[in-house]
C-alpha positions as CSV (number, residue, x, y, z in Angstrom):
1,M,92.3,91.5,91.5
2,F,94.5,90.6,94.3
3,S,95.9,87.2,95.2
4,E,97.1,86.2,98.9
5,G,100.5,87.1,98.9
6,D,100.4,90.1,96.7
7,A,100.9,93.5,98.4
8,A,98.1,95.6,99.4
9,P,97.6,98.8,98.2
10,D,98.5,101.2,100.8
11,F,95.7,103.9,101.4
12,T,94.7,107.1,103.3
13,A,90.9,108.0,104.4
14,T,88.2,109.1,106.9
15,L,87.1,107.6,109.7
16,Q,83.4,108.0,111.0
17,D,85.3,110.4,113.4
18,G,86.4,112.3,110.3
19,S,89.8,111.1,111.6
20,S,92.3,109.2,109.2
21,F,93.3,106.3,108.7
22,N,96.8,105.2,107.1
23,L,96.9,101.3,106.4
24,Q,101.3,101.7,106.4
25,K,100.8,103.5,109.8
26,A,98.0,100.7,111.4
27,L,100.4,97.9,110.4
28,K,102.7,99.2,113.0
29,D,100.8,98.0,115.8
30,S,98.5,95.2,114.5
31,G,97.0,93.3,110.8
32,V,94.4,94.4,109.4
33,I,91.2,93.1,108.6
34,L,89.6,95.3,106.1
35,Y,85.7,94.5,105.2
36,F,83.5,96.1,102.3
37,Y,79.8,96.5,102.7
38,P,77.1,98.2,100.9
39,K,75.0,100.0,103.7
40,D,75.0,100.5,106.6
41,S,71.9,99.7,109.0
42,T,70.2,96.9,106.5
43,P,69.4,93.7,107.7
44,G,72.6,91.6,105.9
45,C,76.0,94.5,106.8
46,T,74.2,95.0,109.9
47,T,74.8,90.9,110.9
48,Q,77.9,91.0,108.9
49,A,79.0,94.1,111.4
50,C,77.7,92.4,114.7
51,D,79.6,89.3,114.1
52,F,82.9,91.4,113.4
53,R,81.6,93.4,116.9
54,D,80.8,89.6,118.8
55,A,84.4,88.3,117.8
56,K,86.8,91.1,118.6
57,D,88.5,89.8,121.2
58,S,88.8,86.7,118.9
59,L,90.5,88.6,116.0
60,G,92.1,91.3,118.2
61,S,94.0,88.8,120.9
62,A,95.2,87.2,117.5
63,G,96.1,90.3,116.4
64,W,93.8,91.4,113.7
65,R,92.3,95.0,113.9
66,V,89.0,95.1,112.0
67,I,87.7,98.1,109.7
68,G,84.8,98.0,107.8
69,V,84.4,100.0,104.7
70,S,81.3,101.5,102.6
71,R,80.4,105.0,100.6
72,D,78.0,106.2,103.7
73,S,78.5,109.4,105.7
74,E,80.2,110.0,108.7
75,A,77.2,110.9,110.6
76,S,75.7,107.8,109.4
77,H,78.5,105.3,110.0
78,Q,78.5,106.8,114.1
79,K,74.8,106.1,113.8
80,F,75.5,102.3,112.7
81,I,78.4,102.2,115.5
82,D,75.7,103.6,118.0
83,A,73.0,101.6,116.8
84,Q,74.9,98.0,116.7
85,G,77.1,99.2,119.3
86,L,80.3,98.2,116.9
87,N,83.7,97.8,118.6
88,F,85.6,99.0,115.3
89,D,86.2,101.9,113.0
90,L,84.4,102.3,109.5
91,I,85.6,104.4,106.4
92,V,84.1,106.6,104.1
93,D,84.8,105.8,100.9
94,D,82.0,108.8,99.5
95,D,83.8,108.4,96.3
96,T,84.1,105.0,95.7
97,S,88.4,105.2,95.3
98,L,89.2,102.8,98.5
99,H,86.0,100.1,96.6
100,E,87.8,100.7,93.3
101,L,91.7,100.1,94.4
102,Y,90.6,97.0,96.1
103,G,88.2,95.3,93.2
104,A,85.5,95.9,95.2
105,W,83.3,97.7,93.6
106,G,81.4,96.2,90.3
107,E,78.6,95.6,88.4
108,K,75.5,93.8,89.9
109,T,72.6,92.2,88.9
110,N,69.6,92.0,91.2
111,Y,66.2,91.2,90.4
112,G,67.1,90.7,86.3
113,K,68.2,95.1,87.1
114,T,72.5,95.7,86.5
115,Y,74.0,98.1,88.1
116,M,77.1,99.2,89.4
117,G,77.5,99.0,93.4
118,A,80.0,97.8,96.5
119,I,81.0,94.3,96.1
120,R,80.8,92.4,99.6
121,S,84.3,91.7,99.9
122,T,86.7,90.9,102.6
123,F,91.0,91.0,103.0
124,V,92.8,90.2,105.6
125,I,96.1,92.1,105.8
126,S,99.5,91.0,107.3
127,Q,101.4,93.4,109.4
128,E,104.3,92.8,106.5
129,G,101.2,94.3,104.6
130,T,100.7,91.7,102.4
131,I,97.6,89.7,101.7
132,Q,96.9,87.1,103.4
133,W,93.5,85.9,102.7
134,A,90.7,87.8,100.2
135,G,87.0,86.9,99.8
136,R,84.8,88.6,96.7
137,N,80.9,88.2,96.9
138,V,81.0,86.9,100.2
139,R,77.9,86.3,102.5
140,A,77.3,88.3,105.1
141,T,75.4,85.5,107.3
142,G,78.3,83.4,108.5
143,H,81.3,84.9,106.8
144,V,82.9,86.1,110.4
145,A,82.6,82.4,111.6
146,R,84.1,80.9,108.0
147,L,86.5,83.8,108.6
148,L,87.9,82.6,112.3
149,K,88.1,79.4,110.8
150,E,90.4,80.8,107.8
151,L,92.7,82.4,110.3
152,N,92.6,79.4,112.6
153,L,90.7,81.0,115.5
154,E,87.8,79.0,116.0
């Protein structure tokens, strides 16, 4: 688990269009808000993604780039982006390696049933490569508003 001030682990991953994303390269241009969510096109995940979409101007003008991460495929990500008019990239993590690297994969319980799944988490990574803010088990609704307050952008 990471705390504020820790170095963010570097990684290279595939985006929805098949292109490659490398954290260290991205940090040369802006800070990165890396958020993990369970599944494309589900109600909570759609709410959270649309909140990030709607906050893009505020986040972008403050030097932040939003990147979403789930286990869904490139095609699923592209369909989600198109359907919701998302203005940021989504990472394909079908083997959960990135989730595990950031501690966003683990045991969950729902209606008394225990299973392994994505833990809705957000990591704000400064251009220096350190974790500026980490949120685990965040709620989909209201999360982006809270994040804007944490970053003094509201």
